[in-house]
Each structure stands twice: as structure tokens, then as C-alpha cells.
N, C-alpha and C positions, 0 to 999 in steps of 0.2 A: 537755438539750433545747434544739434550734435554733429548733423554731417550738411553740407550745402556742396549741391553738384551744381557745377558751372560748365557751359560749352564757350571755350573760346571761340571766334569763328571771324572773317574775314576774307578778303582777296589777299593774293601773294603779296608777300612785302607787305603786311599792315601792321606788325608789330607784335606777331603773335609769339614770336620765341622770344623775343627778350621780356615780354610780359609774364610770360611763366617761369622763367628765372628770376624774375623779382618779385611776384608772388611767393611763390616757396620761400625767398630769404623770408620776406616781409613778415610772412605768417607763421614759418617755423619758428621765430623769435618770439613771437608771440604764444608760444606753446599750441600751437597748430599740428596735426597731421596733415600734410598735405601732397595726395597721393595724383600722378600725373598720368593722364590715359595719353599714349602716343596716338599720332594721326594715322590710322589704319590704311588709309592710299598709300603713303608715305613708305609705309612697311613692306606692304606688298609690292610697290614699284621698285623698291630697291633691292627686292629680292629676286626681280626682272620679272615680274608679274605685272603686266601693265596692258592699257588698250591701245597703244600707239608704239609706233617705231617696230625696229625688227622683232619676230614672233611675237606678236600684241593677237593679245585675247579679244572677244567679242566683247563691247562695252558692258551690254546688260549682264553678262556675266563675272564680269569683271565689278560693277557697283554690287552686285550679291556677295561676291564674297568681301568687298568694303563694310558691308554693312551687318554682314556676320562676325566679321574679326570686331570691328566697334562695338557690337553687342557683348560678344564675349569678354573683351577687355574691359567695357564697362561693368561687368557682371565681376569680374575679379574686384574692381575697387572698391564696389560697393560692399561685397562680401568681407573684404578687410575693412573697412568702415563700420560695420556692426559688430567685429569682433573688439575694435580698438577701444580702449577706455578713454582716450584723448577725443574731444572735437577734430570732426575731421573736414578738409575740404579735397572733393575731389573735382580736379581742374582736366576739363577734356581738350584736346589737343583736335577742336573742328566736333561737330556730333552729327546724328543720323540725320538730321534734315539736311546738312552739307551736299549730302549724296542727289536731294533734289536738283540741284543746281546743273548735274550731269547728263539727267535723263527727262524726257517728258513727264508732262504732271501725271498724264493716265500710268504711263511705266512705275512712277515712282511708287503709287498707289497701290498697284499691284505688286511691287516688290514687298511692301510693307504687310499687305494681305496674307502673301506665303507665308509671313512668318507673324501672322492672326496681330497687327498692328495698325493703328489709325493716325493718321500726323497729331491729333491730338493727345493718342495717349506718349506718343515721341515726347512730342514739348513737353506735357508735364512731368517727364523724366528730369527735366534740369530745372533747377530753381531760378537761374540767371544764364540770360545768353548776353554776350558783350561781341559785340561786330565792330572789327577794326579795320576802318577803310583803308583800302591798297593804297600805299605811297604813288602808285599812278596817277589816282585820281586827286592833283592837288598839291603832291609833293615829288615830283615826276625825277628830278634832278637826287632824289634819294631811294629811285628805285632800284633793287637788284635782286639777284637770286642764287646769290653765292653761298648763302646760308641752308640753302635746301636742294640738293643735287636731284632730286625727282620732281622739280619745277622747270618749266621751260617758257611761259608766259610772255607775249611780249607787252609792251605798255599797252597797246590797247586790249589784246587780249585779257591784260590783269582787270582791266577796266569793267569788261562783261564778266568777266567771272565772280569782281564782288557785287557787281549788280544783281546779278542771278543767285547768288550766295544767300544776299541780305533777303531779296524775295523771298525765298525757300525759308526764311526765320519769321517772317512777318505775323504767321497765324499765334506765334508764341507771346504768351501776356506780361512779358518782364523781359522785354528785350531793349536793350543798351547800345545805341550807336554812337560811335567815337571815330570821329574824323579828323581833319588834318589842320585845323585852323590854328592850333598852338605848336609849339616845339616838340620834340621827340619826347622829351622828358617829361612834359605835361600831360602828353596823351598818356603815356605809361601810368602815369600816378591818377590818372581817371579810372583807369582799371580796377586798381588797388583802391579809391575812394567808392566805387561802386560796391565792392567787395564788402568793404568795411558796413558800409550803408546795410547791406544784409545780414551781415552777421550781428549788429546791432540792434537791428528791427527789422523783423522779417514778415515779408510781405507788406512792403509799408505803401499808404498811398499816397504815389508821389504828386507833387505840385502839378496844375495841368493850366495851358492856356485853354480857354473856352472861348468860340466866337458863334453867335446866332448867325446863319447864313443862306442864300438863298443863289436862284440861276445856275444851277451847278451842270456842266456840261458833263455827263457822264462817260461821253465816249471819247473826248481826251483825257478824262483823270485815266481811263482804261489803258493807254499809253505808258502809265507810270505800273503797271504791272498789280493791280492792288489784290488782296486777299479779302475776299466776301467773304462776310459771316451773316448767318441770321441768326437774330438773339431774340430770345422770348423771356421772361423773366418777372417774379413776383418777388414783391419785396416787403419783410413783415417788421414793423417796429419794435424795437426792444430799450431794454435800460441802458442810456450810455451807445445807442447806435441801431442796428440793424442786421436782418439776417435778409441775405437774398438767395433765392430758388433759380438758377440760371440755366436754360436749354439754348446749347450753341449749335448752329448746324454749317458744315462748311463741306464741301465737294462730295455730298452724299454721305458724310460722316457726322455721327452727332454727339455733343458731351453733356453730361448733366453735372451741374457743380454746386455747391452750398459755400455762399461766401458770408461770412460775418466781418462786421466792421465795426470797430469799438471808439468811442472818442477819448481820447486822455485830456491828462488837463497843462499837458506841454504844449505851448504857441498854437492850441487849437487844433493839433493833428487828430489824424486817426489811421488806428491800426488794421490792415486787410489781410484776413487770414483765410486762405482755402484750400477744398479737397472735393476730389470727385465722387459724387454718389451713383447710385443705381436710378435708372429708369424709374422702378417700383418707387424709391425714398421720392423720387422728385413728384411724381405723381400723387403720391400719397399726403406727401408734407403743403402742397399747394394748398392757399386758401380758396376755400369754398365759397362760390357765386361773387369771386371777384375777377378782374379782366384785366393779363397781364401787359405788360410792356411789351410791345413789338418793334423791332428794330432792324434795318438793315444796317452792319458797318464796313467800311471799306479800311481798308490798313493799307496805308502805301508809305513810300519815304521819296521825300521831293526835298534836292539842296541840301543831304544831309541831315535831314528834321524827320520825326516818325509824327505821320499825320493818323486820325482817326476821324471818318467821318459818318455820324450816324443820322439816317435817314429814318425817321419814326413812321408809323403807319397810319398816322392823323396829318401826316405832311410835314412837322417840325425837322428840322435840320440842322445839328451842330457838329461843328468842327472842334476836335481837339488835339493839341502839340505836346506831346509828351516831353519830360524832362527836360525843363524851360533852362536856359541859358541866357540869362538877364542881359550879360553882356553881350549878345550876338544878335544884330538886327535879324527879326522875325522875316524870311520869304514865302506868302500864299501864294499858292498858284492861281493863275490867271483865272481856271475855270470855273470860278465861282465868285459870289458877291459876298463881303461880309457887312453884315447889318450892324453887329454889335458887337462890343466885348462883354462877355456874361461870365467871365472867369469868377467874378465874385458875388456872383448873383443867385443867390437861392430858389427861386423861381424854375433855373433850368439845372437843376439835380435833379436824379433820376428818381428820388423819393419824392419830391414834391409833385413830380410829372406823374407816376404812380397813382399819387392821391388824388389828384385832379381826374384823371381818367377813372377813376372807379367811384367820385362823386360826380362824374358827367360835367363838370366845370368845363366851360370852354377859354381858356385861361389865354393859348396860343394862337398865335395867325398863324395861319397854313401857308 
């Protein structure tokens, strides 16, 4: 990967500034060029342009400025990366989706439409998103705003801002959440570890815990502010892997993509690569006379864990937990019943579900 673009996000006093410094040092020593895109909102606020206090401007006007400045700064970094002979890391101090935490969903979508953008396109522009949970949530004794004069949130406000920021990024395919369950040094090391993982193996299929569930209370799960995605996909077997043509729909926006999964000879791992495709390419390549998998996915954060709840059109319900930490006890929401751990059960892989759907074999209970 010649260029890796990362959005580093999270609530106030989460460790972003320290992480940026450590990432620059670590990877410059490994002969990478590291381009740091500064936080657009902080630049404007430090200029005296702000949506609060004396001489404040309208919040929507301010967020419009933030998005425009962020897009311009990121474009400068991307242009430089293309010119460079070195492998490059673009490290963004926050990204475009952060602005969703400061306006309503409808206002944010409209702001993107003004720039001919969708949430899917914005998310796709970042290869990796790392959310650093604010120290106000779990390490209150270390919460401070001394290193950022543009911030003024109380502990309570910081927790709210952290939650809204995380919810804004739940749509991203490669979101990593780093909490405060360890010491600060370990927290920063996790940032560096995730970047190394991306550089060594682009788009890896992460180890997942997967559970067969039932009795789901969606009304209570709605309290976690989940991102709801409708998914339709066709799966085509290939040598040492499979091709997946996928259609994602969310908030009235649609994204088509091709996913290539390839088996390796290393610890039975799979490499996953993905690219956006056009609607025409999707409908041209989808298998004739085959029925796609259709499911609704709810992405939500609970107890600093990233969950994906898939409810299939035939009634099958699966809960996935990303980024397994075997040393940390899993806490699953009370608003559903776990029937079985199916993490290593091939019957619950999408490829097997697809095969049975098209053979019309009733393998799973509703």
C-alpha cells in the first residue's frame, strides 16, 4: 500500500495529539512519509471564527466552513502523497464524519449533498478510522483540556461528544475503538499496532466472535443509536476464495461494491480487498437466476465494543463482535438472547447461507 489514509477521532482528551506525535516518530523512522492533516475546526476557532461565545456565527455556517476546509486540507495531502516516491501515511486529526456529531443527521446529509458527497463516499475516503475514547469516560482523573485552547467541554459534555462522534463513524467498514481499560502508553501502542496491521495486510478479514441470537428488542437497541444498513449481496466462488457483489443502502444513499476474499496458507487467514463499483457494473455482474442474501445490519457501540447485528430476510439473526480482545470479558446487551457461539461454525458463513438459499435448503431455524 503506497498511501494509507487514516482518520484519528474521538472525544476531547482521548490521546489524539500524543498519538499523532508517536505515529509520526514511529513511521518516519521506518522510512514512511507522514503527512498530518490538522483539525479544521480548531484552525477556525483559533482564528476567532466560532459558533459560540462573543461574535459567534451560525452553527450550520460554521460546519460548512469546517467541511470545506477539511476537504481542502485533505486534498493537499493526497496530492502530495501522489507526488512522493515514498510510501506515505496521511494522518487526519478528525475527519469529515466528525461534523455529524455537531448537527442533526438531516442537516449533515444536506451539507454533504451541497458538495455532491454521500456518507458512503466520505467513509470510503479513509482506509482506517481509529476512535480514541475520551479520558472523561473511564479515566476522569486524567481529563484535561490544557493542550487544546479551542476546547472547553466539561467531563459530562466530553462524554456526550465522544458518544456522538463514535456514532457518526459507525458506518465505516474499518472502525477501531480504543478505550481506557489499559494504561495510556498501551492505549497509544494500540493505535500504532492497528496502523502496522493495515500496512502489512491491507483490508484484512479480522477475527470475529459470532453468535446465533433471538428475542431481539429493537426498541431498546435503538437507545444505542445504531446505524441501520440494508444489505443485498451475491457470492461467486473462485479459486482460493470468493467474489462478493454487494449493495448497501443507508439513509436514502446507496453504495455498490466488489469484495474479493482470498485464502492464504498462513494460519488459515483470509485477505479481504474491496472497491466501489457502479450500479451498472453491479447489475451486469450479478449471477442470473440466483437469489441474493438480504439482511438488515444494525451497527452499534456498547461498553466500548463494536457490534454488528444482522437480521436476514428468512429470520436468521447473527451478532458479530469485531476486534476480539480475549483478555477482556465480553459484555453482550440484555436486549437479545444468545443461543450459541457460532464463531467457528462454517454453516453460518455468508457463503454457506447463500449456497443453501439458492439450493432452497431450509438449514436454519427462523
